C-alpha positions in Angstrom: -135.2 127.9 91.6 -131.7 129.0 92.6 -128.9 126.8 91.3 -125.3 126.9 92.3 -123.1 126.0 89.2 -120.3 125.1 91.5 -122.2 121.9 92.4 -122.2 120.9 88.7 -119.7 119.8 86.1 -120.3 121.1 82.5 -120.0 118.2 80.0 -119.8 119.1 76.3 -120.5 116.5 73.6 -120.9 117.6 70.1 -122.9 120.8 70.1 -124.8 120.1 73.4 -123.7 120.9 76.9 -125.2 119.4 80.1 -124.9 120.0 83.8 -124.0 116.9 85.7 -124.1 116.8 89.5 -121.1 115.3 91.3 -123.3 112.6 92.9 -124.6 109.7 90.8 -128.2 111.1 90.7 -128.7 110.9 86.9 -127.2 108.3 84.6 -124.5 109.5 82.1 -121.9 107.3 80.4 -119.2 109.0 78.4 -118.6 105.7 76.5 -122.0 106.0 74.8 -120.6 108.9 72.7 -120.1 106.2 70.0 -123.7 105.2 70.3 -125.0 108.8 70.1 -122.7 109.7 67.2 -123.8 106.7 65.0 -127.5 107.4 65.9 -127.1 111.0 64.7 -125.5 109.8 61.5 -128.4 107.3 60.9 -131.0 109.9 61.7 -129.5 112.3 59.2 -129.7 109.6 56.5 -133.2 108.7 57.5 -134.4 112.3 57.0 -132.7 112.5 53.6 -134.2 109.1 52.5 -137.6 110.1 53.9 -137.5 113.3 51.8 -136.5 111.3 48.6 -139.4 108.9 49.2 -141.8 111.8 49.7 -140.7 113.4 46.4 -140.9 110.1 44.6 -144.5 109.6 45.9 -145.5 113.1 44.7 -144.0 112.4 41.3 -145.9 109.1 41.1 -149.1 110.7 42.2 -148.7 113.5 39.6 -148.6 111.0 36.9 -151.7 109.2 38.0 -153.8 112.3 38.8 -154.9 113.0 35.2 -156.5 109.5 35.1 -159.5 110.6 37.2 -162.0 109.3 34.7 -161.6 106.6 32.0 -163.4 108.8 29.4 -160.8 111.6 29.8 -158.0 109.1 29.7 -159.3 107.6 26.4 -159.9 110.9 24.8 -156.8 112.7 25.8 -154.0 110.2 25.8 -154.8 106.6 24.6 -151.1 105.9 24.3 -150.7 106.1 28.1 -152.8 102.9 28.8 -149.7 100.7 29.5 -148.7 103.0 32.3 -152.2 103.4 33.8 -153.4 103.0 37.3 -154.3 99.3 36.7 -150.6 98.6 36.2 -149.7 100.3 39.4 -152.4 98.3 41.2 -151.0 95.2 39.7 -147.6 95.9 41.3 -148.8 96.9 44.7 -151.3 94.0 45.0 -149.0 91.4 43.4 -147.5 88.2 44.7 -146.7 88.0 48.4 -143.1 87.1 47.9 -142.2 90.5 46.5 -141.1 91.6 50.0 -138.5 94.1 48.7 -141.0 95.7 46.3 -143.5 96.1 49.1 -140.9 97.5 51.5 -140.0 100.1 48.9 -143.5 101.1 48.2 -144.7 101.2 51.8 -142.6 104.1 53.0 -144.0 106.1 50.1 -147.4 106.0 51.7 -146.2 106.7 55.2 -143.6 109.4 54.7 -145.9 111.7 52.9 -149.1 111.5 54.9 -152.5 111.4 53.2 -152.5 114.7 51.3 -150.1 116.3 48.9 -149.1 118.8 51.6 -145.5 119.5 52.5 -143.6 116.9 54.4 -143.6 117.6 58.1 -140.4 117.5 60.1 -139.9 114.1 61.8 -141.1 113.8 65.4 -138.7 111.9 67.6 -139.3 110.1 70.9 -136.4 109.4 73.3 -138.1 107.0 75.6 -135.5 106.9 78.4 -133.8 110.3 78.4 -131.9 110.5 81.8 -129.9 113.7 81.5 -131.4 114.5 78.0 -128.0 114.6 76.3 -129.1 112.5 73.4 -132.3 114.5 72.8 -130.3 117.8 73.0 -127.8 116.5 70.4 -130.6 115.4 68.1 -132.2 118.8 68.3 -129.0 120.9 67.9 -127.1 118.8 65.4 -129.7 117.1 63.1 -130.9 119.5 60.4 -134.6 119.2 59.5 -135.7 117.5 62.7 -139.0 118.4 64.4 -140.1 118.0 68.0 -138.0 115.8 70.3 -140.0 114.3 73.2 -137.8 113.1 76.1 -139.4 110.8 78.6 -138.2 109.4 82.0 -140.1 108.0 85.0 -137.5 109.3 87.4 -138.2 112.7 88.9 -134.5 113.7 89.3 -133.8 112.8 85.7 -136.7 114.9 84.4 -135.5 117.8 86.5 -132.0 117.4 85.2 -133.3 117.1 81.6 -135.3 120.3 81.9 -132.4 122.1 83.5 -130.2 121.0 80.6 -132.8 122.1 78.0 -132.7 125.6 79.4 -128.9 125.6 79.7 -128.7 124.9 75.9 -130.6 128.0 74.9 -133.6 128.9 72.8 -133.1 126.3 70.0 -133.2 123.4 72.4 -136.1 124.9 74.3 -138.2 125.2 71.2 -137.6 121.7 70.0 -137.1 119.5 73.1 -139.8 118.8 75.7 -139.3 116.6 78.8 -142.1 114.7 80.5 -142.3 112.6 83.7 -144.0 109.4 82.3 -143.7 105.7 82.0 -142.4 105.2 78.4 -144.5 102.1 77.8 -147.7 103.9 78.7 -146.8 107.0 76.7 -146.0 104.9 73.6 -149.2 102.9 73.9 -151.3 106.0 74.2 -149.7 107.6 71.2 -150.0 105.0 68.4 -148.3 105.7 65.1 -147.4 109.2 66.2 -143.5 109.2 66.1 -141.4 109.0 63.0 -138.4 107.9 65.1 -138.4 106.1 68.4 -135.1 105.7 70.3 -134.8 103.0 73.0 -131.6 103.0 75.0 -132.4 101.4 78.3 -130.1 100.3 81.1 -130.2 96.6 80.4 -132.7 94.8 78.2 -135.2 96.6 76.0 -137.6 93.6 75.8 -140.3 95.2 78.0 -140.5 98.3 75.8 -140.6 96.7 72.4 -144.3 95.9 72.1 -145.4 99.5 72.9 -142.5 101.0 70.8 -143.6 99.0 67.7 -147.1 100.5 68.0 -145.9 104.1 68.4 -143.8 104.3 65.2 -145.5 105.5 62.0 -145.4 103.3 58.9 -142.0 103.7 57.3 -140.7 105.1 60.6 -137.4 104.3 62.3 -136.9 102.3 65.5 -133.5 102.6 67.1 -132.9 100.1 69.9 -130.0 99.3 72.2 -129.4 96.2 74.4 -126.7 96.2 77.0 -127.5 92.8 78.7 -124.8 91.0 76.7 -124.1 88.3 79.2 -127.7 87.2 78.7 -127.7 87.6 74.9 -124.4 85.8 74.4 -125.3 82.6 76.2 -124.3 83.3 79.8 -127.9 82.7 80.9 -129.7 81.0 78.0 -133.0 80.4 79.9 -133.2 84.2 80.8 -132.5 85.1 77.1 -135.3 82.8 76.0 -137.7 84.4 78.6 -136.9 87.9 77.4 -136.3 87.5 73.7 -137.9 84.2 72.7 -134.6 82.8 71.4 -131.9 80.5 72.9 -128.4 81.7 72.5 -125.3 79.7 71.8 -121.8 80.4 73.1 -119.8 80.3 69.9 -117.3 82.9 68.7 -120.1 84.4 66.7 -122.2 85.0 69.9 -122.1 88.9 69.6 -123.5 88.7 66.0 -126.0 86.1 67.2 -127.0 88.7 69.9 -127.8 91.2 67.1 -129.8 88.6 65.3 -131.7 87.5 68.4 -132.7 91.1 69.1 -133.9 91.6 65.5 -135.9 88.4 65.6 -137.5 89.6 68.8 -138.5 93.0 67.3 -139.9 91.2 64.3 -142.0 88.9 66.5 -143.5 92.0 68.3 -144.2 93.7 65.0 -145.9 90.7 63.5 -148.6 90.8 66.2 -149.8 94.1 64.7 -149.5 93.0 61.0 -146.2 94.9 60.8 -142.7 93.9 59.8 -139.2 95.3 60.0 -136.4 96.1 57.5 -133.0 96.4 59.2 -130.9 99.3 57.8 -127.9 99.0 60.2 -127.0 96.6 63.1 -123.9 97.3 65.2 -122.1 95.6 68.0 -119.8 98.0 69.8 -118.1 98.3 73.1 -120.5 96.4 75.6 -123.8 96.6 73.7 -125.7 95.9 70.5 -127.6 98.6 68.6 -130.1 98.0 65.8 -131.8 100.5 63.4 -134.9 99.1 61.7 -137.7 100.6 59.7 -141.3 99.5 60.5 -143.9 98.9 57.8 -147.4 97.6 57.9 -148.4 94.9 55.4 -150.4 91.7 56.1 -149.0 90.1 52.9 -145.4 91.0 53.4 -145.6 89.8 57.0 -146.0 86.3 55.7 -142.4 86.3 54.6 -141.2 86.4 58.3 -140.6 82.6 58.6 -138.3 82.9 55.6 -136.1 85.3 57.5 -135.8 83.2 60.7 -133.6 80.2 61.3 -132.5 77.8 64.0 -128.8 77.2 64.5 -127.1 73.8 65.0 -123.7 74.2 66.6 -121.4 71.1 66.9 -120.0 70.7 70.5 -116.8 69.2 69.2 -115.7 71.4 66.3 -116.7 74.8 64.9 -119.2 73.5 62.4 -122.6 75.2 62.5 -125.6 74.9 60.2 -128.8 77.0 59.8 -132.3 75.5 59.6 -134.8 77.9 58.0 -138.2 78.0 59.7 -140.2 78.4 56.5 -140.1 78.0 52.7 -142.3 79.0 49.8 -143.5 77.1 46.7 -144.5 79.2 43.7 -147.2 77.7 41.5 -148.6 79.7 38.5 -149.2 83.2 40.0 -149.7 82.1 43.6 -147.3 81.5 46.4 -147.7 78.8 49.2 -146.0 79.2 52.5 -144.9 75.9 54.0 -142.7 74.7 56.9 -139.0 74.4 56.2 -137.4 71.1 55.3 -135.4 69.4 57.9 -133.4 68.3 59.7 -130.4 69.9 58.0 -128.0 67.9 60.2 -127.9 64.2 61.3 -127.7 63.3 65.0 -123.9 63.4 64.9 -121.6 65.9 63.2 -120.3 64.6 59.9 -117.0 66.3 60.4 -116.0 65.2 64.0 -118.8 62.8 65.2 -120.0 64.9 68.1 -123.5 66.0 69.0 -125.1 69.4 68.2 -126.5 72.1 70.4 -129.5 73.9 68.9 -130.1 77.6 69.3 -132.4 80.3 68.0 -134.6 81.2 66.3 -132.4 84.1 65.0 -132.8 86.6 62.2 -131.0 85.0 59.2 -131.8 87.7 56.6 -129.4 90.6 56.0 -128.9 92.8 59.1 -127.7 95.9 57.1 -128.9 97.8 54.1 -125.7 98.4 52.2 -127.1 101.4 50.4 -127.9 103.0 53.7 -124.5 102.1 55.1 -122.8 103.8 52.1 -124.9 106.9 52.6 -124.2 107.0 56.4 -120.5 106.5 55.8 -120.4 109.3 53.2 -122.3 111.6 55.5 -119.9 110.9 58.4 -116.8 111.5 56.3 -118.2 114.8 54.9 -118.9 116.1 58.4 -116.1 114.5 60.4 -115.6 117.6 62.6 -119.2 117.3 63.9 -118.7 113.7 65.3 -116.6 113.5 68.5 -116.2 109.8 68.0 -115.5 110.1 64.2 -112.5 107.7 64.2 -114.4 104.9 65.9 -117.7 105.1 64.0 -116.1 105.6 60.6 -113.9 102.5 61.3 -117.0 100.4 62.3 -119.0 101.6 59.3 -116.1 100.9 56.9 -115.9 97.3 58.1 -119.7 96.9 57.9 -119.7 98.2 54.3 -117.4 95.3 53.4 -119.3 92.5 55.1 -121.1 89.8 53.1 -124.7 90.9 53.6 -126.3 87.5 53.0 -124.1 85.3 55.2 -125.3 84.9 58.8 -122.7 84.4 61.6 -119.0 83.8 61.0 -116.1 81.5 61.6 -113.0 82.1 63.7 -109.8 81.1 62.1 -108.0 80.7 65.4 -110.8 78.4 66.7 -110.5 76.2 63.6 -106.7 75.9 64.3 -107.3 75.3 68.0 -109.6 72.3 67.1 -106.9 70.8 64.9 -104.0 71.9 67.2 -102.2 73.4 64.3 -100.4 76.6 63.5 -102.6 79.2 62.0 -102.4 80.4 58.4 -102.5 84.1 57.9 -105.9 85.5 57.2 -104.7 86.5 53.7 -103.7 82.9 52.9 -106.9 81.4 54.2 -109.0 84.0 52.4 -107.1 83.2 49.2 -107.8 79.5 49.6 -111.6 80.1 50.0 -111.7 82.5 47.0 -109.6 80.1 44.8 -112.2 77.4 45.7 -114.9 79.5 44.1 -116.5 81.0 47.2 -116.8 84.5 48.8 -115.3 85.6 52.1 -115.2 88.8 54.1 -114.4 90.1 57.5 -117.0 91.1 60.2 -117.2 94.3 62.3 -118.0 92.1 65.4 -114.6 90.4 65.7 -111.3 91.2 64.0 -110.5 87.5 63.7 -114.0 86.6 62.4 -114.5 85.5 58.7 -117.8 85.4 56.9 -118.0 82.9 54.0 -120.6 81.2 51.9 -118.4 78.1 51.7 -119.9 75.0 53.3 -118.2 73.6 56.4 -116.8 70.5 54.5 -115.0 72.9 52.1 -113.6 74.9 55.1 -112.3 71.7 56.8 -110.8 70.5 53.4 -108.8 73.7 53.2 -107.6 73.2 56.8 -106.7 69.5 56.0 -104.6 70.7 53.1 -102.9 73.3 55.3 -102.0 70.7 58.0 -100.5 68.4 55.3 -98.0 71.2 54.6 -97.7 72.1 58.3 -97.9 68.8 60.2 -99.1 68.6 63.8 -98.2 66.4 66.7 -100.1 63.1 67.1 -103.3 63.5 69.1 -105.6 61.0 70.8 -107.8 59.2 68.2 -111.1 60.3 69.7 -110.5 64.1 69.7 -112.5 66.1 67.2 -109.2 67.3 65.5 -107.9 63.8 65.0 -111.3 62.6 63.6 -111.3 65.6 61.1 -107.7 65.1 60.0 -108.2 61.3 59.6 -110.3 62.0 56.5 -108.7 62.8 53.1 -109.6 66.1 51.6 -112.0 66.0 48.7 -111.0 69.5 47.6 -107.3 70.3 46.9 -106.9 73.8 48.3 -105.0 76.4 46.3 -103.2 78.8 48.7 -101.9 81.1 46.0 -102.5 84.8 46.8 -105.8 85.9 45.4 -106.4 89.5 44.3 -109.5 89.9 46.5 -107.9 88.4 49.6 -107.6 91.9 51.0 -110.6 94.2 51.3 -110.4 97.7 50.0 -110.0 99.1 53.5 -107.2 96.6 54.3 -105.4 97.4 51.0 -105.5 101.1 51.8 -104.5 100.3 55.4 -107.6 102.0 56.9 -107.9 101.4 60.6 -110.8 99.1 61.3 -110.5 98.1 64.9 -109.4 100.8 67.3 -108.4 100.5 70.9 -110.5 102.1 73.6 -109.5 105.8 74.0 -109.0 105.6 77.7 -109.1 103.2 80.7 -112.4 102.0 82.2 -114.2 102.5 78.9 -117.3 100.5 79.5 -120.6 100.2 81.4 -121.2 102.5 84.4 -123.3 102.3 87.5 -127.0 102.6 87.4 -128.2 106.1 88.5 -128.8 106.4 92.2 -126.5 103.7 93.4 -124.0 104.7 96.0 -120.4 104.7 94.7 -118.0 102.7 96.9 -114.4 101.5 96.7 -115.6 98.2 95.0 -116.5 100.2 91.9 -112.9 101.1 91.1 -112.8 98.6 88.3 -115.7 100.3 86.6 -115.0 103.9 87.2 -111.3 104.1 88.0 -109.5 104.9 91.2 -109.3 108.7 90.6 -113.0 109.1 90.1 -114.0 106.9 93.0 -111.5 108.5 95.4 -112.6 112.0 94.4 -116.3 111.2 95.1 -115.5 109.5 98.4 -113.3 112.4 99.5 -116.1 114.9 98.6 -118.6 112.9 100.7 -116.2 112.9 103.6 -115.9 116.7 103.4 -119.7 117.1 103.4 -120.3 114.7 106.3 -119.0 116.5 109.4 -121.9 119.0 109.8 -124.6 116.3 109.9 -122.9 113.3 111.4 -120.7 115.1 114.0 -123.6 116.8 115.6 -125.3 113.4 116.1 -122.2 111.9 117.7 -121.3 114.9 119.8 -124.7 115.9 121.2 -125.4 112.9 123.4 -122.0 113.2 125.2 -122.5 116.6 127.1 -125.5 115.3 129.1 -123.4 112.4 130.7 
């Protein structure tokens, strides 16, 4: 088919190049370079970890192979009895609460296959490919990757994807294949076939999760994006509940809560098939959330799911929030019983300000990152900085994530605490020092530059703020305001605001940039493919882009429209 290159713009990102038509026929968003870069970094680490797990499984197998018969074992090496296969069985079939042990042993089975054959390159599915840029970057930039299957149910997108595959040469043509198909149907008809499944839909991924979970091999990686942040952050709570099965709250932590709602939703879908997830990285960037989770199968480990989920109680008057775990365990002898969680964790009225609570959730309250993975990803990114177009941004995000407290869900906003009390704000260093001097941990969060994660209970936080207000008095407020009620109580803890050594993170001490501004204007979501671009889209795309497209359409119009308007006139 003849193709005029003048009708297309060549867009280069990383090592891939794509042809984009001037009209909005196929979706492409330059902003998602951050998303694609961080996905490539995670994919590289996954391939390396998968290889390590495979080698470890071969080593483990080579030690157990000689024990084919008990007679041989007794004759040849009686001293090996403590390390026999019975000991291994004892570990793998042990108590249910050993979730982490199971999660480490599971990938050993899955990454290797059944035989001692060589590890096959990972097979990747990009469920919603559009132009195919992501699939092409995976094929061209990730070493050791196998086949990349790019799907789309839009004919124009598939044609564009196939055109771009040819445009990227023989390497891309040998690794990437494009199909016109419904992603849900394709994933359902290819169970446990893909080592990596990438979901990056326009909007919510909820309708794809059930089939995606089934198509990933044991120990495989699911990468999932959600861009419906208004829904996930509490703008439409009832819609969020219908899509994700959780009710969001509109606190300062709403973007982290969005991450945790998405993880809880994926876990819920996985549990239906006796599977469970292990998050390795969860990121909130720009206008979306992106999670990377490994999928394992284990009916016993799946029982730990209620321990990883919690409801959130948010006071409507102050910033106090509390988590209520759904389940708990009781260990007796060698058995573990799974029971409902104790509750309620809060009274009807807030003990700090006397107001009522809103309840949200359930959310994922277990760690949302694997710090070992984060360190590996960050080291890989720094060692190959020239190969990441968005290196500055993703390295900043990963650095901040590496310093987060992994076991503390959600966070506080120092400015919100001060707004409740109507007081001047202490510097972050002073507040951090007071928390550390009180014997608790505190860190920043990648979600919000003003957010602070801490394992200090809320009464300690408010005591620190009361001590601060004593040294920095506020104007008198009405007696019934939350701030007045909080300040009317004497602090139990006497805060120490002396500068603590750990009050600055390593990145802050080295003055490493952690939160970068957008590289250009209109850096955000774009129009869905196929929609007509009009003047009302200037806020999304920018005046230059919109005017250029409208002027181009005016130049193309005359031959078709003018004939229709001029033809009827000569007959009169």
